[in-house]
DSSP file (Angstrom, degrees, kcal/mol; ACC not computed):
  #  RESIDUE AA STRUCTURE BP1 BP2  ACC     N-H-->O    O-->H-N    N-H-->O    O-->H-N    TCO  KAPPA ALPHA  PHI   PSI    X-CA   Y-CA   Z-CA
    1    1 A X              0   0    0      0, 0.0     2,-0.0     0, 0.0     5,-0.0   0.000 360.0 360.0 360.0 141.2  -97.6   37.0   32.6
    2    2 A X     >  -     0   0    0      1,-0.1     4,-2.1     4,-0.0     3,-0.3  -0.348 360.0-126.9 -66.5 144.4  -98.7   39.6   35.1
    3    3 A X  H  > S+     0   0    0      1,-0.2     4,-2.2     2,-0.2     5,-0.2   0.832 108.7  57.2 -63.7 -32.3 -102.4   40.6   34.8
    4    4 A X  H  > S+     0   0    0      2,-0.2     4,-1.5     1,-0.2    -1,-0.2   0.884 108.2  47.1 -66.9 -36.1 -101.4   44.3   34.6
    5    5 A X  H  > S+     0   0    0     -3,-0.3     4,-2.2     2,-0.2    -2,-0.2   0.895 109.8  53.5 -70.1 -39.8  -99.2   43.7   31.6
    6    6 A X  H  X S+     0   0    0     -4,-2.1     4,-2.2     1,-0.2    -2,-0.2   0.911 108.1  49.9 -60.3 -42.9 -101.9   41.6   29.9
    7    7 A X  H  X S+     0   0    0     -4,-2.2     4,-2.2     1,-0.2    -1,-0.2   0.858 109.8  51.6 -66.2 -33.8 -104.4   44.5   30.3
    8    8 A X  H  X S+     0   0    0     -4,-1.5     4,-2.4     2,-0.2    -1,-0.2   0.884 108.7  50.7 -69.0 -38.1 -101.8   46.9   28.8
    9    9 A X  H  X S+     0   0    0     -4,-2.2     4,-2.0     2,-0.2    -2,-0.2   0.923 111.2  48.1 -64.0 -44.1 -101.4   44.6   25.8
   10   10 A X  H  X S+     0   0    0     -4,-2.2     4,-2.0     2,-0.2    -2,-0.2   0.903 111.5  50.1 -62.7 -41.8 -105.1   44.5   25.3
   11   11 A X  H  X S+     0   0    0     -4,-2.2     4,-2.7     1,-0.2    -2,-0.2   0.908 108.4  52.9 -63.2 -42.1 -105.4   48.2   25.6
   12   12 A X  H  X S+     0   0    0     -4,-2.4     4,-2.4     1,-0.2    -1,-0.2   0.886 107.2  52.5 -61.1 -39.5 -102.6   48.7   23.0
   13   13 A X  H  X S+     0   0    0     -4,-2.0     4,-0.9     2,-0.2    -1,-0.2   0.910 110.5  47.3 -63.2 -42.8 -104.5   46.4   20.6
   14   14 A X  H >< S+     0   0    0     -4,-2.0     3,-0.8     1,-0.2    -2,-0.2   0.929 112.2  49.9 -63.4 -45.5 -107.6   48.5   20.9
   15   15 A X  H >< S+     0   0    0     -4,-2.7     3,-2.0     1,-0.2     6,-0.3   0.892 104.8  57.7 -60.1 -40.5 -105.6   51.7   20.5
   16   16 A X  H 3< S+     0   0    0     -4,-2.4     3,-0.3     1,-0.3    -1,-0.2   0.760 103.4  54.3 -63.2 -24.4 -103.9   50.3   17.3
   17   17 A X  T << S+     0   0    0     -4,-0.9    -1,-0.3    -3,-0.8     2,-0.2   0.434 104.3  58.8 -86.8  -0.3 -107.4   49.8   15.8
   18   18 A X    X   +     0   0    0     -3,-2.0     3,-2.2    -4,-0.2     4,-0.2  -0.589  57.6 165.6-127.8  68.9 -108.3   53.5   16.5
   19   19 A X  G >   +     0   0    0      1,-0.3     3,-1.9    -3,-0.3    -1,-0.1   0.716  68.2  76.6 -61.6 -19.2 -105.6   55.6   14.6
   20   20 A X  G 3  S+     0   0    0      1,-0.3    -1,-0.3    -3,-0.1    -2,-0.0   0.672  83.3  67.3 -65.7 -14.1 -107.8   58.7   15.0
   21   21 A X  G <  S+     0   0    0     -3,-2.2     2,-0.4    -6,-0.3    -1,-0.3   0.687  91.2  76.9 -73.4 -18.4 -106.5   58.8   18.6
   22   22 A X    <   -     0   0    0     -3,-1.9     2,-0.5    -4,-0.2     0, 0.0  -0.783  60.4-168.2-102.2 135.3 -103.0   59.6   17.3
   23   23 A X        -     0   0    0     -2,-0.4     2,-0.5    52,-0.0    51,-0.2  -0.965   4.6-164.7-122.6 114.3 -101.9   63.0   16.0
   24   24 A X  B     +a   74   0A   0     49,-3.8    51,-0.6    -2,-0.5     3,-0.1  -0.844  14.6 168.1 -96.7 129.1  -98.6   63.2   14.3
   25   25 A X        +     0   0    0     -2,-0.5    20,-0.5     1,-0.4     2,-0.4   0.814  61.3   9.4-103.5 -74.2  -97.2   66.7   13.9
   26   26 A X  S    S+     0   0    0     17,-0.1    -1,-0.4    18,-0.1     2,-0.3  -0.897  72.4 147.5-112.7 137.5  -93.6   66.7   12.7
   27   27 A X  E     -B   42   0B   0     15,-1.7    15,-2.3    -2,-0.4     2,-0.3  -0.989  31.1-144.7-159.1 163.9  -91.6   63.7   11.6
   28   28 A X  E     +B   41   0B   0     -2,-0.3     2,-0.3    13,-0.2    13,-0.2  -0.968  21.4 178.0-129.5 148.4  -88.9   62.4    9.3
   29   29 A X  E     -B   40   0B   0     11,-2.9    11,-2.9    -2,-0.3     2,-0.5  -0.980  27.3-128.2-146.6 157.6  -88.7   59.1    7.5
   30   30 A X  E     -B   39   0B   0     -2,-0.3     2,-0.5     9,-0.2     9,-0.2  -0.942  24.0-162.9-106.4 129.8  -86.6   57.2    5.1
   31   31 A X  E     -B   38   0B   0      7,-3.0     7,-2.8    -2,-0.5     2,-1.2  -0.958  10.3-150.9-118.4 118.2  -88.4   55.8    2.0
   32   32 A X  E     -B   37   0B   0     -2,-0.5     5,-0.2     5,-0.2    -2,-0.0  -0.748  26.8-173.9 -89.0  97.4  -86.8   53.1    0.0
   33   33 A X        -     0   0    0      3,-2.2     0, 0.0    -2,-1.2     0, 0.0  -0.085  40.7 -93.4 -79.8-175.8  -88.2   53.7   -3.5
   34   34 A X  S    S+     0   0    0      1,-0.2     3,-0.1     3,-0.0    -1,-0.1   0.828 122.5  23.3 -69.1 -31.7  -87.8   51.6   -6.6
   35   35 A X  S    S-     0   0    0      1,-0.3     2,-0.3     0, 0.0    -1,-0.2   0.689 130.5  -8.8-108.6 -24.0  -84.8   53.6   -7.8
   36   36 A X        -     0   0    0     -5,-0.1    -3,-2.2     2,-0.0     2,-0.4  -0.967  67.9 -95.4-163.6 170.5  -83.3   55.3   -4.7
   37   37 A X  E     -B   32   0B   0     -2,-0.3     2,-0.3    -5,-0.2    -5,-0.2  -0.864  40.9-167.1-101.2 136.8  -83.7   56.0   -1.1
   38   38 A X  E     -B   31   0B   0     -7,-2.8    -7,-3.0    -2,-0.4     2,-0.5  -0.901  20.7-129.3-126.0 151.2  -85.3   59.4   -0.1
   39   39 A X  E     -B   30   0B   0     -2,-0.3    11,-1.3    -9,-0.2     2,-0.4  -0.881  28.5-171.2 -97.1 127.5  -85.7   61.4    3.0
   40   40 A X  E     +BC  29  49B   0    -11,-2.9   -11,-2.9    -2,-0.5     2,-0.3  -0.943   6.1 176.5-119.2 140.6  -89.2   62.6    3.6
   41   41 A X  E     -BC  28  48B   0      7,-2.6     7,-1.9    -2,-0.4     2,-0.4  -0.971  20.1-157.5-139.6 158.4  -90.3   65.0    6.3
   42   42 A X  E     +BC  27  47B   0    -15,-2.3   -15,-1.7    -2,-0.3     2,-0.4  -0.964  19.2 172.7-134.8 117.3  -93.5   66.8    7.4
   43   43 A X  E >  S- C   0  46B   0      3,-2.5     3,-2.1    -2,-0.4   -17,-0.1  -0.993  70.9 -12.7-129.4 126.2  -93.1   70.0    9.4
   44   44 A X  T 3  S-     0   0    0     -2,-0.4    -1,-0.1     1,-0.3   -18,-0.1   0.854 129.5 -54.3  51.9  38.1  -96.0   72.2   10.3
   45   45 A X  T 3  S+     0   0    0    -20,-0.5     2,-0.5     1,-0.2    -1,-0.3   0.532 113.8 118.8  78.5   5.8  -98.2   70.3    7.9
   46   46 A X  E <   -C   43   0B   0     -3,-2.1    -3,-2.5    32,-0.0    -1,-0.2  -0.914  54.2-140.8-111.8 130.6  -95.9   70.8    4.9
   47   47 A X  E     -C   42   0B   0     -2,-0.5     2,-0.3    -5,-0.2    -5,-0.2  -0.474  17.4-178.2 -86.2 155.1  -94.2   67.9    3.1
   48   48 A X  E     +C   41   0B   0     -7,-1.9    -7,-2.6    -2,-0.2     2,-0.3  -0.967   1.6 178.5-149.0 142.2  -90.7   67.7    1.8
   49   49 A X  E     -C   40   0B   0     -2,-0.3    -9,-0.2    -9,-0.2     9,-0.1  -0.991  30.6-135.5-142.1 146.8  -89.0   64.8   -0.1
   50   50 A X  S    S+     0   0    0    -11,-1.3   -10,-0.1    -2,-0.3     2,-0.1   0.453  70.5 110.7 -82.8   0.2  -85.5   64.6   -1.5
   51   51 A X  S  > S-     0   0    0    -12,-0.2     4,-1.5     1,-0.1    -2,-0.2  -0.388  76.4-121.4 -76.0 156.2  -86.7   63.1   -4.9
   52   52 A X  H  > S+     0   0    0      1,-0.2     4,-1.3     2,-0.2     5,-0.2   0.849 109.2  58.5 -64.4 -36.7  -86.5   65.1   -8.1
   53   53 A X  H  > S+     0   0    0      1,-0.2     4,-2.7     2,-0.2     3,-0.5   0.919 104.9  50.1 -61.9 -43.8  -90.2   64.9   -8.8
   54   54 A X  H  > S+     0   0    0      1,-0.2     4,-2.8     2,-0.2    -1,-0.2   0.904 104.5  58.6 -61.6 -40.7  -91.1   66.6   -5.5
   55   55 A X  H  < S+     0   0    0     -4,-1.5    -1,-0.2     1,-0.2    -2,-0.2   0.838 116.2  34.8 -58.2 -33.2  -88.6   69.4   -6.1
   56   56 A X  H  < S+     0   0    0     -4,-1.3    -2,-0.2    -3,-0.5    -1,-0.2   0.839 132.1  25.3 -89.4 -36.3  -90.6   70.2   -9.3
   57   57 A X  H  < S-     0   0    0     -4,-2.7    -3,-0.2     2,-0.3    -2,-0.2   0.630  91.2-124.4-109.9 -17.4  -94.2   69.4   -8.3
   58   58 A X  S  < S+     0   0    0     -4,-2.8     2,-0.3    -5,-0.4   -11,-0.2   0.539  88.9  54.6  81.7   5.2  -94.4   69.8   -4.6
   59   59 A X        +     0   0    0     -6,-0.3     2,-0.3    -5,-0.1    -2,-0.3  -0.956  61.0 175.8-157.4 163.5  -95.7   66.3   -4.1
   60   60 A X     >  -     0   0    0     -2,-0.3     4,-2.5    -3,-0.1     5,-0.2  -0.950  49.1 -86.9-161.0 175.3  -94.6   62.8   -5.2
   61   61 A X  H  > S+     0   0    0     -2,-0.3     4,-1.9     1,-0.2     5,-0.1   0.811 122.8  56.2 -63.9 -28.7  -95.4   59.1   -4.9
   62   62 A X  H  > S+     0   0    0      2,-0.2     4,-1.8     1,-0.2    -1,-0.2   0.936 110.9  40.8 -70.2 -46.8  -93.4   58.9   -1.6
   63   63 A X  H  > S+     0   0    0      1,-0.2     4,-2.2     2,-0.2    -2,-0.2   0.892 115.2  52.2 -69.1 -38.0  -95.4   61.7    0.2
   64   64 A X  H  X S+     0   0    0     -4,-2.5     4,-2.0     2,-0.2    -1,-0.2   0.873 106.9  53.3 -66.3 -35.2  -98.7   60.4   -1.2
   65   65 A X  H  X S+     0   0    0     -4,-1.9     4,-2.5    -5,-0.2    -1,-0.2   0.917 110.2  47.4 -63.5 -42.5  -98.0   56.9    0.0
   66   66 A X  H  X S+     0   0    0     -4,-1.8     4,-2.9     2,-0.2     5,-0.4   0.862 107.9  55.8 -68.3 -34.0  -97.3   58.3    3.5
   67   67 A X  H  X S+     0   0    0     -4,-2.2     4,-2.0     2,-0.2    -1,-0.2   0.917 111.6  44.1 -61.6 -41.6 -100.5   60.3    3.3
   68   68 A X  H  < S+     0   0    0     -4,-2.0    -2,-0.2     2,-0.2    -1,-0.2   0.916 116.5  46.6 -66.7 -43.1 -102.4   57.1    2.6
   69   69 A X  H  < S+     0   0    0     -4,-2.5    -2,-0.2     1,-0.2    -1,-0.2   0.906 122.3  32.9 -67.3 -43.6 -100.6   55.2    5.3
   70   70 A X  H >< S+     0   0    0     -4,-2.9     3,-2.7     1,-0.2     4,-0.2   0.723  83.1 153.0 -91.7 -23.6 -100.9   57.7    8.1
   71   71 A X  G ><  +     0   0    0     -4,-2.0     3,-2.0    -5,-0.4    -1,-0.2   0.038  69.5  16.8  40.3-117.4 -104.3   59.2    7.1
   72   72 A X  G 3  S+     0   0    0      1,-0.3    -1,-0.3   -49,-0.0     4,-0.1   0.602 115.6  72.0 -65.4 -12.9 -106.2   60.6   10.0
   73   73 A X  G <  S+     0   0    0     -3,-2.7   -49,-3.8   -50,-0.1    -1,-0.3   0.687  85.0  84.5 -76.2 -16.0 -103.1   60.8   12.2
   74   74 A X  B <  S-a   24   0A   0     -3,-2.0   -49,-0.1    -4,-0.2     5,-0.1  -0.502  93.7 -98.6 -84.1 153.0 -101.8   63.7   10.1
   75   75 A X    >>  -     0   0    0    -51,-0.6     3,-1.9   -50,-0.2     4,-0.6  -0.412  42.5-108.0 -62.8 150.4 -102.7   67.3   10.6
   76   76 A X  H >> S+     0   0    0      1,-0.3     3,-1.3     2,-0.2     4,-0.7   0.838 118.0  56.3 -54.2 -39.2 -105.4   68.3    8.2
   77   77 A X  H 34 S+     0   0    0      1,-0.3    -1,-0.3     2,-0.2     3,-0.1   0.722 106.4  51.5 -68.6 -19.0 -103.1   70.5    6.1
   78   78 A X  H <4 S+     0   0    0     -3,-1.9    -1,-0.3     1,-0.2    -2,-0.2   0.496  98.4  67.8 -92.6  -4.7 -100.8   67.5    5.5
   79   79 A X  H << S+     0   0    0     -3,-1.3    -2,-0.2    -4,-0.6     2,-0.2   0.767  77.8  92.7 -85.5 -26.3 -103.6   65.2    4.3
   80   80 A X     <  +     0   0    0     -4,-0.7     2,-0.3    -3,-0.1   -13,-0.0  -0.444  46.5 146.4 -76.5 141.0 -104.5   67.0    1.1
   81   81 A X    >   -     0   0    0     -2,-0.2     3,-1.5   -22,-0.0     4,-0.5  -0.947  63.6 -89.2-157.8 170.0 -102.8   65.8   -2.1
   82   82 A X  G >  S+     0   0    0     -2,-0.3     3,-0.8     1,-0.3    -2,-0.0   0.816 124.4  58.8 -57.8 -29.3 -103.6   65.5   -5.8
   83   83 A X  G 3  S+     0   0    0      1,-0.2    -1,-0.3     2,-0.1    -3,-0.1   0.701 104.1  50.5 -75.3 -16.8 -104.9   62.0   -5.1
   84   84 A X  G <         0   0    0     -3,-1.5    -1,-0.2     1,-0.2    -2,-0.2   0.447 360.0 360.0 -97.9  -0.6 -107.5   63.3   -2.7
   85   85 A X    <         0   0    0     -3,-0.8    -1,-0.2    -4,-0.5    -2,-0.1   0.424 360.0 360.0 -96.6 360.0 -108.9   66.0   -5.0
């Protein structure tokens, strides 16, 4: 393997251990829940999920799971949830 590629792989490993370097702004995801598959999005720090619970409460297990998973990579307004209060 070329030495330049090896150094890029090592750099990628270091970056992967520092998620605070990454800032996610807008995204969409598919979440396969226990009962159904849902579309989740985050736009301008605001969450949306196609599940019925989110429609009523403005948060759900799907969005809270992504908040835990993505943590510091999210904009500050997208990090807050009932589980962080």
